[in-house]
Structure formats: structure tokens, C-alpha cells
Backbone as CSV, one residue per row, in Angstrom:
resi,resn,N_x,N_y,N_z,CA_x,CA_y,CA_z,C_x,C_y,C_z
1,MET,0.843,-0.914,0.150,0.059,0.130,-0.004,0.914,1.339,-0.359
2,LEU,0.594,2.513,-0.748,1.375,3.707,-0.718,0.115,4.825,-0.533
3,ASN,0.667,5.368,0.417,-0.136,6.362,0.537,0.493,7.737,0.427
4,ILE,-0.331,8.935,-0.095,-0.058,10.075,-0.505,-0.443,10.920,0.038
5,ARG,0.090,11.980,0.751,-0.729,13.313,1.167,-0.024,14.397,0.435
6,ILE,-1.496,14.927,0.046,-0.924,16.324,-0.990,-2.117,17.732,-0.105
7,GLN,-1.147,18.557,-0.173,-1.765,19.744,0.729,-1.607,20.728,-0.269
8,ASP,-2.373,21.691,-0.364,-2.188,23.019,-1.035,-2.861,23.974,0.452
9,ARG,-1.809,25.115,0.725,-2.282,25.794,1.698,-2.682,27.210,0.914
10,ARG,-2.785,27.235,0.006,-2.674,28.801,-0.400,-3.808,28.844,-1.988
11,PHE,-3.237,28.033,-2.906,-3.779,27.781,-4.537,-4.679,26.779,-5.168
12,TYR,-5.440,26.958,-6.065,-5.531,25.430,-6.321,-4.836,24.983,-7.477
13,ALA,-4.767,24.021,-7.712,-3.888,23.398,-8.403,-4.630,22.238,-8.963
14,THR,-4.357,21.302,-10.060,-4.610,19.827,-10.811,-3.356,19.336,-11.180
15,PHE,-3.240,17.917,-10.822,-1.997,17.347,-11.238,-2.471,16.017,-11.414
16,ASP,-1.438,15.284,-12.344,-1.544,13.684,-12.421,-0.407,13.272,-11.947
17,LEU,-0.607,12.231,-10.933,0.611,11.578,-10.087,1.531,10.507,-11.260
18,GLU,2.801,10.618,-11.484,3.792,10.041,-12.203,4.168,9.164,-11.522
19,ILE,4.437,7.455,-11.289,4.883,6.848,-10.598,6.248,6.211,-11.643
20,ASP,7.132,6.142,-10.946,8.253,5.157,-11.790,8.909,4.342,-10.854
21,TYR,8.582,3.032,-11.373,9.133,1.717,-10.356,9.712,0.607,-11.260
22,ILE,10.509,-0.015,-10.522,11.079,-1.068,-10.716,11.050,-2.201,-10.430
23,ILE,10.819,-3.673,-10.817,10.348,-4.787,-10.451,11.410,-5.817,-10.092
24,GLY,11.616,-5.696,-8.811,12.757,-6.849,-8.894,13.953,-5.966,-8.086
25,THR,14.806,-6.725,-8.091,16.369,-5.942,-7.772,17.134,-6.002,-8.551
26,GLU,17.192,-7.040,-9.521,18.220,-6.858,-10.699,17.556,-6.192,-12.087
27,SER,16.594,-5.997,-11.939,15.732,-5.202,-13.422,17.009,-3.386,-13.722
28,SER,16.995,-3.064,-14.505,17.365,-1.973,-15.288,16.334,-1.583,-15.813
29,VAL,15.008,-2.140,-15.659,14.035,-1.554,-16.616,12.594,-0.886,-15.809
30,VAL,13.118,0.758,-16.229,11.949,1.504,-15.309,10.230,1.513,-15.759
31,HIS,9.838,0.953,-15.083,7.996,1.240,-15.304,7.530,2.545,-15.234
32,LYS,6.855,3.231,-16.181,5.869,4.220,-15.777,4.423,4.052,-15.884
33,LEU,3.991,4.307,-14.656,2.323,4.434,-14.600,2.100,5.936,-14.252
34,ILE,1.196,6.346,-14.972,0.423,8.009,-14.749,-0.930,7.680,-13.905
35,VAL,-1.305,7.877,-12.768,-2.638,8.009,-11.939,-3.154,8.989,-11.981
36,THR,-4.564,8.796,-12.622,-5.245,10.354,-12.661,-6.905,9.807,-11.785
37,ASP,-7.629,10.652,-11.728,-8.553,10.721,-11.385,-9.877,10.465,-11.963
38,ASN,-9.947,9.168,-12.424,-10.809,8.378,-13.354,-10.806,8.927,-14.784
39,GLY,-9.643,9.500,-15.336,-9.312,10.086,-16.531,-8.834,11.610,-16.594
40,ARG,-9.031,12.049,-15.279,-8.978,13.346,-15.020,-8.353,13.731,-14.176
41,PRO,-7.594,14.907,-14.111,-6.568,15.523,-13.263,-6.919,15.629,-11.802
42,PHE,-6.317,14.951,-10.588,-6.571,15.630,-9.573,-6.620,17.348,-9.368
43,SER,-7.559,17.163,-8.191,-7.761,18.573,-8.084,-7.744,19.278,-6.598
44,ILE,-7.042,19.961,-6.178,-7.209,20.317,-5.016,-7.254,21.946,-4.764
45,THR,-7.848,22.394,-3.839,-8.360,24.220,-3.568,-7.607,24.131,-1.834
46,GLY,-6.798,25.143,-1.768,-5.877,25.421,-0.679,-7.277,26.267,0.269
47,ILE,-7.105,26.282,1.380,-7.550,26.912,2.307,-7.913,28.596,2.333
48,PRO,-8.518,28.894,2.478,-8.374,30.526,2.423,-8.175,31.297,3.897
49,THR,-7.068,31.848,3.854,-6.776,32.439,5.123,-7.887,33.335,5.492
50,GLY,-7.731,33.345,7.165,-8.941,33.928,7.931,-8.215,35.398,8.172
51,ARG,-9.168,36.277,9.075,-8.568,37.271,9.612,-7.363,37.329,10.969
52,ASN,-7.504,36.707,11.278,-6.554,36.056,12.532,-5.831,34.532,12.024
53,PRO,-4.199,34.883,12.560,-3.546,33.404,12.011,-3.788,32.186,12.788
54,GLY,-4.125,31.331,11.908,-4.669,29.905,12.293,-5.814,29.912,11.764
55,THR,-6.871,31.015,11.150,-8.066,30.728,11.061,-8.246,31.017,9.367
56,ALA,-9.522,30.151,8.701,-9.703,30.198,7.682,-11.118,30.747,7.280
57,ALA,-11.100,31.618,6.300,-12.109,32.951,6.046,-13.291,32.099,4.804
58,TYR,-14.262,32.464,5.067,-15.523,32.017,4.316,-16.586,32.843,4.085
59,GLN,-17.377,33.212,2.679,-18.449,34.062,2.968,-19.883,33.415,4.333
60,GLU,-19.837,31.887,3.880,-20.379,31.340,4.233,-20.189,30.012,4.962
61,ALA,-20.706,29.775,6.188,-20.122,28.510,6.523,-21.139,27.493,7.486
62,PHE,-21.496,26.381,7.557,-22.122,25.773,8.373,-21.423,24.592,9.488
63,GLN,-22.265,24.454,10.339,-21.590,23.562,11.299,-22.713,22.175,11.071
64,LEU,-22.191,21.026,11.323,-22.996,20.011,11.928,-23.341,19.825,13.408
65,GLN,-24.425,19.534,13.658,-24.779,19.557,15.025,-25.129,18.125,15.436
66,GLY,-24.755,17.710,16.867,-24.889,16.858,17.525,-26.168,15.816,17.210
67,ASN,-27.380,16.872,16.573,-28.635,15.921,16.250,-28.319,15.964,14.319
68,PHE,-27.577,16.000,13.704,-27.368,15.953,12.634,-27.962,17.099,11.470
69,SER,-28.377,18.163,12.350,-29.052,19.408,11.651,-27.859,20.173,11.806
70,LEU,-27.599,21.159,10.254,-26.829,21.979,10.212,-27.432,23.399,10.893
71,CYS,-26.054,24.260,11.321,-26.230,25.574,11.718,-25.422,26.350,10.777
72,GLN,-25.967,27.829,10.953,-24.966,28.917,10.248,-24.236,29.346,11.163
73,VAL,-22.791,29.531,10.980,-21.831,29.838,11.716,-22.060,31.479,11.668
74,SER,-21.410,32.114,12.820,-21.823,33.466,13.230,-20.623,34.109,12.215
75,ASP,-19.769,34.049,12.503,-18.348,34.678,12.023,-17.713,33.655,10.870
76,PRO,-18.153,33.671,9.741,-17.319,32.687,8.993,-15.861,33.331,8.860
77,GLY,-15.495,34.296,8.596,-14.269,35.190,8.465,-13.211,34.475,9.569
78,ARG,-13.825,33.759,10.569,-12.457,33.567,11.278,-12.734,31.931,11.893
79,ILE,-12.836,30.954,11.130,-12.782,29.475,11.654,-11.733,29.068,12.083
80,PRO,-11.477,28.494,13.268,-10.061,27.845,13.766,-9.689,26.780,12.506
81,LEU,-8.485,26.423,12.093,-8.011,25.522,11.780,-7.626,24.043,12.805
82,GLY,-7.147,24.758,13.846,-7.361,23.756,14.682,-8.394,22.247,15.208
83,ALA,-7.719,21.309,15.222,-9.090,20.518,15.503,-9.762,20.152,16.794
84,THR,-8.538,20.843,17.711,-9.541,21.319,19.050,-9.795,22.133,19.483
85,ALA,-10.166,23.187,18.374,-10.627,24.582,18.770,-11.907,24.302,18.365
86,LEU,-12.940,25.523,18.947,-13.993,25.441,18.362,-14.199,26.249,17.622
87,PRO,-15.184,26.065,16.701,-15.785,27.117,15.503,-16.580,28.285,16.642
88,PRO,-16.840,29.101,15.310,-17.685,30.624,16.263,-18.766,30.018,16.382
89,PRO,-19.822,30.465,17.248,-21.245,30.011,17.440,-22.415,29.934,16.263
90,CYS,-22.934,29.407,16.405,-24.226,29.786,15.117,-24.705,30.702,15.354
91,LEU,-25.407,31.222,14.521,-26.522,32.128,14.067,-27.640,31.968,15.087
């Protein structure tokens, strides 16, 4: 298994993965494999930075509640990026 993590902190990016590999220890033949997202390039988007360090900013954001309903976040311009930080309260 091969696990590749790709992160874009600021921009939008599209890409294919090119993997070069050799089968066995004595082989000098390099094989090439192009990996796509079902024939299209992979695409990722960076998180828009918020007004405060360590926050993200969106025009609108919604938060999943304990009863699986959504509520609109009161200040979508300062959503904390840390996993332990609480998001702004709901409207």
C-alpha cells in the first residue's frame, strides 16, 4: 500500500501522479504509471486565510450539530483550523 498526502495551503492546483518503479532487485527496466482521477487530473484547493492567524475565511459556513442538523456559523471569516478549537457560534 502506498499513501500519498498532498496539501495546498493557498492556491488551486490540478495534477496527475507519475510513478516510476522497478520490479525486482536486478532489473534495470523502469516502468512508468500515470495515475489520474478517473481520466481527469486530481484537483485540490487551498484553504482561504482568515483575519486572524490559524483561521480560515469563507463567505458562509455551516456546522454539523449533534442531531445531524446544520446551523450557519456566525463569523465565517474566522473559523479555527485546529482540530481542538471550537468554531464560532451559530446564528
